[in-house]
C-alpha positions, -999 to +999 in steps of 0.1 A: -027-365+528+013-386+517+002-418+501+019-438+534-006-422+556-035-433+531-024-471+529-022-466+566-055-454+569-070-478+543-053-505+553-076-513+584-107-504+560-094-537+540-094-560+570-131-552+576-145-555+553-174-579+545-179-586+507-152-604+490-144-581+457-142-549+479-121-569+504-098-576+469-100-548+451-088-527+482-059-547+490-047-549+453-052-508+458-031-514+488+000-534+472+002-512+436+007-480+462+030-501+485+054-502+452+056-467+448+074-459+484+112-465+477+127-490+497+163-495+499+176-534+484+185-559+510+222-574+511+238-553+493+271-565+480+301-565+452+280-579+416+319-563+401+352-557+415+378-567+392+378-537+361+373-500+366+336-504+371+323-513+401+284-530+402+268-533+431+244-556+438+213-561+460+178-581+468+146-564+460+130-559+496+095-572+486+107-598+459+146-609+465+152-603+428+188-597+419+191-560+411+216-538+405+223-502+419+213-486+381+176-501+389+160-478+408+128-502+405+129-541+402+118-551+370+106-586+387+080-564+413+076-531+402+090-522+440+108-487+435+143-491+447+163-463+469+205-464+471 
């Protein structure tokens, strides 16, 4: 089972969980798992185009923190990034 399939399988179980502790535990596990699915950054833009080196930036799709094209992970929330 792929990670995405596991998340889709567990989400309705979490939403229907009767015990608060069980619901919270499943929610934390799902949030952590979703961060491991690579997402493209939002609002991609040129950060520095004045020299020979060009830096591309964007916003993390999860927490909207500024990231650069050298980042593979958002250092604010841990979201896996794909450029």
